C-alpha positions in Angstrom: 13.3 -6.9 -2.2 10.1 -8.0 -3.8 6.6 -6.9 -2.8 4.4 -9.3 -0.6 2.1 -11.4 -2.9 -1.2 -9.7 -1.9 0.3 -6.3 -2.6 1.8 -7.3 -5.9 -1.5 -8.7 -7.1 -3.3 -5.6 -5.8 -0.9 -3.1 -7.6 -1.0 -5.1 -10.8 -4.8 -5.2 -10.8 -5.1 -1.4 -10.1 -2.6 -0.5 -12.8 -4.5 -2.7 -15.4 -7.8 -1.4 -14.2 -6.9 2.3 -14.2 -5.6 1.9 -17.8 -8.9 0.2 -19.0 -11.1 2.4 -17.3 -9.4 5.6 -18.6 -9.5 4.0 -22.2 -13.3 3.4 -21.6 -13.0 -0.4 -22.2 -14.8 -1.6 -19.2 -18.5 -2.2 -20.0 -18.9 -4.9 -17.4 -16.8 -4.4 -14.2 -17.5 -7.7 -12.8 -16.4 -9.6 -15.8 -13.4 -7.2 -16.3 -12.1 -7.8 -12.8 -12.5 -11.6 -13.2 -10.5 -11.6 -16.4 -7.7 -9.4 -15.1 -7.4 -11.3 -11.8 -7.4 -14.6 -13.5 -4.5 -13.5 -15.8 -2.6 -12.1 -13.0 -3.1 -15.2 -10.9 -2.0 -17.6 -13.6 1.1 -15.4 -14.3 2.0 -15.4 -10.5 1.7 -18.9 -10.3 4.1 -19.4 -13.2 6.7 -17.2 -11.4 6.2 -13.6 -12.9 6.8 -11.1 -10.2 7.1 -7.9 -12.1 4.1 -5.6 -11.6 4.0 -3.9 -14.9 4.5 -7.3 -16.8 1.6 -8.5 -14.8 -0.5 -5.6 -15.7 0.4 -5.4 -19.3 -0.3 -9.2 -19.9 -3.6 -8.7 -18.0 -4.7 -5.9 -20.2 -3.7 -7.9 -23.2 -5.9 -10.8 -22.0 -8.7 -8.7 -21.4 -8.4 -7.1 -24.8 -8.2 -10.6 -26.4 -11.2 -11.6 -24.5 -13.3 -8.5 -25.7 -12.2 -9.2 -29.3 -13.3 -12.8 -29.2 -16.8 -11.8 -27.8 
């Protein structure tokens, strides 16, 4: 059984946030939240439903954004 969509998004976001927070990568919490949520939302809309995959790809998107800035 899969998690309800709001729980899936919340759990994925929390995992990504916790990782980035522990690593000290979050300088602007608002920007970080927007990048992570946008990545997770895009993935969910394409059919991804694995929590860790959503989290890992959101982390990668955040890191890529940081490198580009």
